[in-house]
MDTraj code that builds the backbone (N, CA, C; nanometers):
import mdtraj as md
import numpy as np

residues = "MET ASP GLN LYS LEU HIS LEU LEU GLU SER PHE PRO ALA VAL GLY GLY ASP GLY ALA LYS TYR LYS VAL MET GLY TYR GLU ARG LEU ARG ARG ASP GLU SER VAL ALA ASP GLY LEU ASP HIS TRP ALA PRO THR GLY VAL TYR GLU PHE ARG LEU ASP SER GLY GLU LEU VAL ASP VAL HIS LYS ASP GLY LYS MET THR ILE ALA ALA LYS GLY THR GLU LEU LYS ARG ALA".split()
xyz = np.array([
    [0.1119, -0.1348, -0.0057],
    [-0.0050, -0.0186, 0.0066],
    [0.0965, 0.1233, -0.0094],
    [0.0860, 0.2288, -0.0903],
    [0.1191, 0.3416, -0.1184],
    [0.0905, 0.4197, -0.0220],
    [0.1839, 0.4843, 0.0527],
    [0.1629, 0.6129, 0.1584],
    [0.2070, 0.7218, 0.1950],
    [0.1807, 0.8317, 0.2129],
    [0.2468, 0.9330, 0.2596],
    [0.2043, 1.0162, 0.3409],
    [0.2731, 1.1221, 0.3733],
    [0.2466, 1.2034, 0.4928],
    [0.1970, 1.3320, 0.4585],
    [0.0738, 1.3879, 0.5392],
    [0.0286, 1.5129, 0.4886],
    [0.0758, 1.6279, 0.6260],
    [0.1405, 1.7232, 0.5846],
    [0.1836, 1.7978, 0.7333],
    [0.0705, 1.8591, 0.7723],
    [0.0130, 1.8849, 0.8956],
    [-0.1264, 1.9413, 0.9967],
    [-0.0939, 2.0546, 1.0512],
    [0.0300, 2.0159, 1.1127],
    [0.0708, 2.1636, 1.2413],
    [0.2065, 2.1246, 1.2677],
    [0.2807, 2.2115, 1.2489],
    [0.4171, 2.2811, 1.3298],
    [0.4082, 2.3556, 1.4442],
    [0.5058, 2.2977, 1.5492],
    [0.4986, 2.3662, 1.6500],
    [0.6537, 2.3744, 1.7472],
    [0.6766, 2.4930, 1.8000],
    [0.8064, 2.5146, 1.8744],
    [0.7936, 2.4073, 2.0328],
    [0.8843, 2.3255, 2.0445],
    [0.8903, 2.2789, 2.1562],
    [1.0136, 2.3116, 2.2713],
    [1.0469, 2.2866, 2.3895],
    [1.1648, 2.2698, 2.4481],
    [1.1466, 2.1275, 2.5179],
    [1.3068, 2.0906, 2.4810],
    [1.3324, 1.9438, 2.5510],
    [1.3564, 1.9604, 2.7000],
    [1.3487, 1.8395, 2.7800],
    [1.3738, 1.8346, 2.8949],
    [1.5700, 1.8726, 2.9070],
    [1.5971, 1.8700, 2.7904],
    [1.7747, 1.8694, 2.7672],
    [1.8153, 2.0442, 2.7757],
    [1.6811, 2.1017, 2.7981],
    [1.7074, 2.2638, 2.7527],
    [1.6903, 2.2656, 2.5942],
    [1.7105, 2.2049, 2.5130],
    [1.7634, 2.2438, 2.3628],
    [1.5855, 2.2595, 2.3118],
    [1.5816, 2.3421, 2.2303],
    [1.4623, 2.3824, 2.1257],
    [1.4694, 2.2868, 2.0560],
    [1.3217, 2.2720, 2.0358],
    [1.2950, 2.2052, 1.8832],
    [1.1753, 2.2210, 1.8154],
    [1.1572, 2.1619, 1.7028],
    [1.0217, 2.1985, 1.5947],
    [0.9345, 2.0604, 1.5821],
    [0.8595, 2.0693, 1.6016],
    [0.7854, 1.9285, 1.6168],
    [0.6735, 1.9515, 1.4974],
    [0.6490, 1.8539, 1.4021],
    [0.5619, 1.8439, 1.2945],
    [0.4822, 1.7529, 1.2762],
    [0.3300, 1.7670, 1.2844],
    [0.2123, 1.6823, 1.3235],
    [0.1753, 1.6249, 1.1395],
    [0.1620, 1.5198, 1.1583],
    [0.1447, 1.4504, 1.0154],
    [0.0079, 1.3598, 1.0088],
    [-0.0771, 1.3597, 0.9021],
    [-0.1444, 1.2441, 0.8691],
    [-0.1505, 1.1245, 0.7773],
    [-0.1104, 1.0361, 0.7964],
    [-0.0794, 0.9349, 0.7172],
    [-0.1880, 0.9090, 0.6140],
    [-0.1823, 0.9092, 0.4522],
    [-0.2628, 0.9256, 0.3637],
    [-0.2181, 0.7805, 0.2766],
    [-0.3219, 0.7082, 0.2266],
    [-0.3253, 0.6010, 0.1465],
    [-0.3243, 0.6096, 0.0024],
    [-0.3013, 0.5863, -0.0878],
    [-0.3322, 0.5798, -0.2537],
    [-0.4794, 0.5237, -0.2284],
    [-0.5748, 0.6364, -0.2959],
    [-0.7023, 0.5903, -0.3177],
    [-0.7298, 0.5475, -0.4364],
    [-0.7527, 0.4194, -0.4667],
    [-0.7312, 0.3261, -0.5846],
    [-0.8893, 0.3235, -0.6405],
    [-0.9880, 0.3971, -0.5743],
    [-1.1099, 0.3594, -0.6306],
    [-1.1251, 0.4909, -0.7264],
    [-1.0480, 0.5485, -0.7725],
    [-1.0696, 0.6923, -0.8482],
    [-0.9777, 0.6502, -0.9449],
    [-1.0136, 0.5874, -1.0756],
    [-0.9606, 0.5799, -1.1727],
    [-0.9902, 0.6491, -1.3060],
    [-0.9149, 0.8013, -1.2823],
    [-0.8660, 0.8856, -1.3546],
    [-0.7516, 0.9070, -1.4293],
    [-0.6587, 0.8399, -1.3940],
    [-0.4968, 0.8616, -1.4447],
    [-0.4528, 0.9641, -1.3304],
    [-0.5127, 1.0046, -1.2483],
    [-0.4581, 1.1121, -1.1376],
    [-0.4098, 1.0367, -1.0258],
    [-0.3248, 1.0924, -0.9627],
    [-0.2657, 1.0250, -0.7983],
    [-0.3984, 1.1048, -0.6992],
    [-0.4475, 1.0060, -0.6363],
    [-0.5629, 1.0717, -0.5463],
    [-0.5247, 1.0127, -0.3966],
    [-0.5372, 1.0591, -0.3028],
    [-0.4816, 1.0019, -0.1920],
    [-0.6200, 1.0268, -0.0628],
    [-0.6223, 0.9431, 0.0149],
    [-0.7213, 0.9392, 0.1019],
    [-0.7037, 0.9290, 0.2667],
    [-0.7590, 1.0014, 0.3523],
    [-0.6964, 0.9967, 0.5010],
    [-0.6831, 0.8242, 0.5590],
    [-0.6313, 0.8256, 0.6388],
    [-0.6120, 0.6761, 0.7137],
    [-0.6718, 0.7238, 0.8631],
    [-0.6554, 0.8296, 0.9103],
    [-0.7020, 0.8673, 1.0679],
    [-0.5741, 0.8347, 1.1678],
    [-0.4729, 0.7631, 1.0614],
    [-0.3166, 0.7634, 1.2021],
    [-0.2581, 0.8768, 1.1846],
    [-0.2138, 0.9219, 1.2941],
    [-0.1089, 1.0390, 1.2797],
    [-0.0007, 1.0191, 1.3568],
    [0.1092, 1.0861, 1.3048],
    [0.2651, 1.0847, 1.3824],
    [0.3077, 1.2532, 1.3717],
    [0.3728, 1.2061, 1.4511],
    [0.4772, 1.3433, 1.5074],
    [0.6185, 1.3166, 1.4930],
    [0.6827, 1.4103, 1.4155],
    [0.8145, 1.4102, 1.4022],
    [0.8789, 1.5326, 1.4539],
    [1.0536, 1.5490, 1.4838],
    [1.1117, 1.6211, 1.4834],
    [1.1145, 1.6928, 1.3470],
    [1.1254, 1.8352, 1.3072],
    [1.1741, 1.8746, 1.1862],
    [1.2945, 1.7831, 1.1357],
    [1.3859, 1.7473, 1.2076],
    [1.5176, 1.6590, 1.1555],
    [1.4524, 1.5198, 1.1107],
    [1.3430, 1.4848, 1.1595],
    [1.2900, 1.3607, 1.1005],
    [1.2568, 1.2051, 1.1932],
    [1.3307, 1.2956, 1.3169],
    [1.3204, 1.1659, 1.4231],
    [1.1993, 1.1483, 1.5008],
    [1.1305, 1.0700, 1.5047],
    [0.9808, 1.0450, 1.5744],
    [0.9723, 1.0644, 1.7025],
    [0.8885, 1.1346, 1.7140],
    [0.8031, 1.1540, 1.8479],
    [0.7094, 1.0953, 1.8923],
    [0.6896, 1.0217, 2.0422],
    [0.6231, 0.9642, 2.0950],
    [0.5158, 1.0763, 2.1649],
    [0.3564, 1.0450, 2.1174],
    [0.2808, 1.1301, 2.2007],
    [0.2194, 1.0225, 2.2843],
    [0.2119, 1.0423, 2.4247],
    [0.1158, 0.9224, 2.5056],
    [0.0086, 1.0010, 2.5350],
    [-0.0732, 0.8831, 2.5543],
    [-0.2249, 0.9212, 2.5892],
    [-0.2315, 1.0468, 2.7428],
    [-0.1370, 1.0712, 2.7941],
    [-0.1558, 1.1727, 2.9241],
    [-0.1373, 1.3119, 2.8034],
    [-0.0943, 1.3055, 2.6905],
    [-0.0656, 1.4411, 2.6489],
    [0.1066, 1.4735, 2.6212],
    [0.1768, 1.3621, 2.7133],
    [0.3348, 1.3825, 2.6969],
    [0.3797, 1.3707, 2.5796],
    [0.5174, 1.4454, 2.5497],
    [0.5899, 1.3693, 2.4287],
    [0.7047, 1.3707, 2.4359],
    [0.7739, 1.2563, 2.3845],
    [0.8960, 1.2471, 2.4252],
    [0.9880, 1.2012, 2.2614],
    [1.0846, 1.2107, 2.2530],
    [1.1627, 1.1861, 2.1491],
    [1.1811, 1.0623, 2.1511],
    [1.1126, 0.9668, 2.0507],
    [1.1402, 0.8182, 2.0683],
    [1.2973, 0.7524, 2.1139],
    [1.3563, 0.8333, 2.0144],
    [1.5148, 0.7399, 2.0250],
    [1.6050, 0.7817, 2.1567],
    [1.5617, 0.8742, 2.1899],
    [1.6331, 0.9607, 2.2929],
    [1.5659, 0.9379, 2.4215],
    [1.4147, 0.9406, 2.4561],
    [1.3249, 0.9683, 2.5573],
    [1.3344, 1.0840, 2.6038],
    [1.3771, 1.1789, 2.5257],
    [1.3890, 1.3466, 2.5858],
    [1.2422, 1.3605, 2.5821],
    [1.2072, 1.4346, 2.7136],
    [1.0577, 1.4993, 2.7200],
    [1.0653, 1.6262, 2.6680],
    [0.9299, 1.6028, 2.5876],
    [0.9221, 1.7495, 2.5307],
    [0.7913, 1.8381, 2.5543],
    [0.7906, 1.9532, 2.5675],
    [0.6656, 2.0440, 2.5912],
    [0.6795, 2.1919, 2.4863],
    [0.5383, 2.1844, 2.4591],
    [0.4823, 2.2903, 2.3697],
    [0.5821, 2.4253, 2.4305],
    [0.6251, 2.5003, 2.3608],
    [0.6613, 2.6459, 2.3514],
    [0.5779, 2.7582, 2.3727],
])
top = md.Topology()
chain = top.add_chain()
for i, resn in enumerate(residues, 1):
    res = top.add_residue(resn, chain, resSeq=i)
    for name in ("N", "CA", "C"):
        top.add_atom(name, md.element.get_by_symbol(name[0]), res)
traj = md.Trajectory(xyz[None], top)
């Protein structure tokens, strides 16, 4: 299944390490094969993900806390 990311939002955040980060929120899209007009059509999947502008994955927990997945650094919206 072909997928791509659609940017929904971006915002500044400060890490528990004191560094400043830019967090990007995306929705995953999948190719919509039901439309056969020769053009690319994409449909939302309802799956969202957050990444730093460097590409690193950000985990968003049920309580709203955010951490950089690979490092465990906690992030807070600035």
